[in-house]
DRENTOR-191918 format. One record per residue: residue number from 1; residue in one letter; x, y, z of N, C-alpha, C, O in turn. Coordinates in Angstrom, 2 decimals. Example, Ala and Ser with C-alpha at 12.3 -4.5 7.8 and 13.67 -1.06 7.14 Angstrom:
2
n|res|n_c1|n_c2|n_c3|ca_c1|ca_c2|ca_c3|c_c1|c_c2|c_c3|o_c1|o_c2|o_c3
1|A|13.19|-5.69|7.80|12.30|-4.50|7.80|13.20|-3.30|7.80|14.24|-3.32|8.46;
2|S|12.85|-2.25|7.08|13.67|-1.06|7.14|12.90|0.03|7.87|13.41|1.14|8.04;
***
This chain:
57
n|res|n_c1|n_c2|n_c3|ca_c1|ca_c2|ca_c3|c_c1|c_c2|c_c3|o_c1|o_c2|o_c3
1|M|-42.95|-36.04|-91.80|-42.43|-37.36|-91.91|-41.78|-37.52|-90.21|-41.13|-36.50|-89.99;
2|P|-41.76|-38.32|-89.18|-41.07|-38.18|-88.01|-39.77|-38.86|-88.02|-39.65|-39.83|-88.77;
3|V|-39.06|-38.61|-87.51|-37.98|-38.98|-87.31|-37.17|-39.72|-86.25|-37.85|-39.54|-85.24;
4|V|-35.99|-40.52|-85.86|-35.23|-40.45|-84.76|-33.91|-39.56|-84.60|-33.22|-39.66|-85.62;
5|S|-33.42|-38.84|-83.78|-32.31|-38.15|-83.80|-31.34|-38.73|-82.39|-31.55|-38.90|-81.19;
6|N|-30.03|-38.95|-83.49|-28.97|-39.31|-82.28|-28.58|-38.04|-81.92|-29.32|-37.08|-82.14;
7|I|-27.28|-37.88|-81.29|-26.84|-36.89|-80.40|-25.75|-35.84|-81.29|-25.20|-34.81|-80.90;
8|S|-25.65|-36.60|-82.72|-24.85|-35.42|-83.24|-25.53|-34.37|-83.51|-25.21|-33.31|-82.97;
9|P|-26.81|-34.44|-84.57|-27.61|-33.16|-85.08|-27.88|-32.42|-83.78|-27.52|-31.24|-83.81;
10|L|-28.33|-32.76|-82.87|-28.63|-31.89|-81.73|-27.67|-31.15|-81.19|-27.98|-30.02|-80.81;
11|I|-26.24|-31.64|-81.02|-24.93|-31.01|-80.76|-24.92|-29.85|-81.81|-25.24|-28.68|-81.58;
12|W|-24.60|-30.26|-82.69|-24.30|-28.89|-83.94|-25.14|-28.11|-84.25|-25.00|-26.89|-84.42;
13|L|-26.53|-29.04|-84.40|-27.35|-27.64|-84.63|-27.57|-26.65|-83.65|-27.87|-25.49|-83.92;
14|S|-27.42|-27.14|-82.44|-27.71|-26.20|-81.28|-26.43|-25.41|-81.36|-26.59|-24.21|-81.18;
15|K|-24.97|-25.88|-81.63|-24.35|-25.08|-81.53|-24.22|-24.08|-82.72|-23.42|-23.17|-82.52;
16|V|-24.66|-24.09|-83.54|-24.76|-23.25|-84.78|-26.06|-22.14|-84.62|-26.11|-21.13|-85.32;
17|G|-26.86|-22.42|-83.82|-27.81|-21.83|-83.74|-29.38|-22.49|-84.54|-30.43|-21.85|-84.61;
18|K|-29.22|-23.54|-84.92|-30.37|-23.91|-85.96|-30.87|-24.81|-85.30|-31.17|-25.67|-86.13;
19|I|-31.16|-25.16|-84.28|-31.74|-26.43|-83.57|-33.16|-26.56|-84.43|-33.63|-27.62|-84.85;
20|S|-33.78|-25.14|-84.62|-35.14|-25.40|-85.08|-35.50|-25.34|-86.11|-36.58|-24.84|-86.42;
21|L|-34.45|-25.99|-87.14|-34.40|-26.83|-88.57|-34.85|-27.93|-88.30|-35.37|-28.52|-89.25;
22|L|-34.82|-28.60|-87.05|-35.11|-30.50|-86.89|-36.87|-29.65|-86.96|-37.49|-30.10|-87.92;
23|K|-37.51|-28.83|-86.33|-38.81|-29.09|-86.36|-39.05|-28.42|-87.79|-39.79|-29.16|-88.44;
24|D|-38.73|-27.37|-88.45|-38.85|-27.36|-89.63|-39.53|-28.18|-90.76|-40.60|-28.10|-91.37;
25|L|-38.00|-29.31|-90.78|-38.07|-30.09|-91.34|-38.85|-31.22|-91.42|-39.53|-31.58|-92.39;
26|F|-38.71|-31.86|-90.17|-39.95|-32.92|-89.63|-40.92|-33.00|-88.70|-40.64|-32.79|-87.52;
27|I|-42.13|-33.29|-89.06|-43.43|-33.43|-88.07|-43.23|-33.67|-86.84|-43.64|-32.80|-86.08;
28|E|-42.50|-35.00|-86.15|-42.28|-35.07|-85.25|-40.53|-35.82|-85.25|-40.05|-36.64|-86.03;
29|V|-39.95|-35.16|-84.11|-38.54|-35.37|-83.63|-38.73|-36.49|-82.53|-39.59|-36.30|-81.67;
30|T|-38.05|-37.55|-82.52|-38.13|-38.55|-81.14|-36.48|-38.53|-80.75|-35.49|-38.68|-81.48;
31|V|-36.57|-38.34|-79.61|-35.20|-38.32|-79.07|-34.98|-39.31|-78.09|-35.75|-39.14|-77.15;
32|P|-34.14|-40.37|-77.91|-34.01|-41.73|-77.31|-33.31|-41.10|-75.66|-32.37|-40.34|-75.44;
33|Q|-34.23|-41.81|-74.74|-33.95|-41.28|-73.50|-32.31|-41.15|-73.19|-31.95|-40.16|-72.55;
34|M|-31.46|-41.97|-73.56|-30.11|-42.15|-73.40|-29.44|-41.03|-74.27|-28.38|-40.55|-73.88;
35|V|-30.00|-40.63|-75.37|-29.17|-39.44|-76.07|-29.90|-38.28|-75.31|-29.08|-37.46|-74.90;
36|Y|-31.25|-37.96|-74.99|-31.49|-37.05|-74.32|-30.55|-36.70|-72.80|-30.21|-35.58|-72.41;
37|K|-30.27|-38.01|-72.13|-29.32|-37.64|-70.94|-27.74|-37.18|-71.21|-26.91|-36.48|-70.63;
38|E|-27.80|-37.90|-72.31|-26.05|-37.60|-72.72|-25.89|-36.14|-73.29|-24.84|-35.51|-73.11;
39|A|-26.99|-35.62|-74.00|-26.81|-34.55|-74.76|-27.07|-33.44|-73.83|-26.30|-32.50|-73.69;
40|V|-28.42|-33.61|-73.06|-28.99|-32.22|-72.18|-28.62|-32.42|-70.89|-27.95|-31.55|-70.33;
41|E|-29.01|-33.65|-70.17|-28.54|-33.82|-68.63|-27.10|-33.66|-68.02|-26.64|-33.12|-67.01;
42|N|-26.42|-34.64|-69.54|-24.78|-34.81|-68.82|-24.32|-33.24|-69.01|-23.73|-32.65|-68.11;
43|G|-24.67|-32.56|-70.40|-24.30|-31.37|-71.02|-24.55|-30.26|-69.98|-23.50|-29.74|-69.61;
44|V|-25.44|-29.87|-69.53|-26.14|-28.79|-68.55|-25.42|-29.16|-67.36|-24.89|-28.30|-66.66;
45|A|-25.38|-30.41|-67.08|-24.78|-30.56|-65.64|-23.00|-30.06|-65.86|-22.39|-29.51|-64.95;
46|G|-22.46|-30.33|-67.01|-21.06|-29.61|-67.40|-20.97|-28.58|-67.60|-19.83|-28.18|-67.83;
47|G|-22.22|-27.49|-67.65|-22.29|-26.02|-67.79|-22.12|-25.47|-69.97|-22.10|-24.35|-70.48;
48|F|-22.05|-26.98|-70.67|-22.68|-26.45|-71.99|-23.41|-25.95|-72.51|-24.59|-26.26|-72.35;
49|S|-22.92|-24.67|-73.62|-24.08|-23.68|-73.87|-25.25|-24.76|-74.66|-26.45|-24.95|-74.44;
50|D|-24.11|-25.45|-75.83|-25.29|-25.79|-76.61|-26.19|-26.88|-75.86|-27.09|-27.43|-76.50;
51|A|-25.97|-27.17|-74.62|-26.70|-28.12|-73.89|-27.98|-27.49|-73.44|-29.14|-27.82|-73.67;
52|I|-27.56|-26.66|-72.87|-28.30|-25.45|-72.02|-29.54|-24.86|-73.17|-30.64|-24.51|-72.75;
53|A|-29.20|-24.81|-74.56|-29.89|-24.31|-75.67|-30.79|-25.58|-76.04|-31.93|-25.27|-76.38;
54|L|-30.54|-26.81|-76.04|-32.09|-27.81|-76.28|-32.66|-27.45|-74.90|-33.76|-26.97|-75.15;
55|V|-32.49|-27.44|-73.65|-33.53|-27.26|-72.95|-34.23|-26.07|-73.30|-35.18|-25.91|-72.53;
56|R|-34.17|-25.36|-73.98|-35.00|-24.22|-74.03|-35.91|-24.62|-75.36|-37.00|-24.10|-75.60;
57|R|-35.37|-25.45|-76.03|-36.54|-26.08|-77.12|-37.76|-26.91|-76.49|-38.63|-27.38|-77.22;
***
């Protein structure tokens, strides 16, 4: 089943090292461009480790 993710699951699953659960549970995970920008681009620029972990996925 494909899903669309907002920022909360991305941040919290990344913080606890379980971001792979999204891949395990869903065939396709869509992250809207603005969510990606806030969670990843802004997070990496701010040096947040959970954002850096998202980039590796």
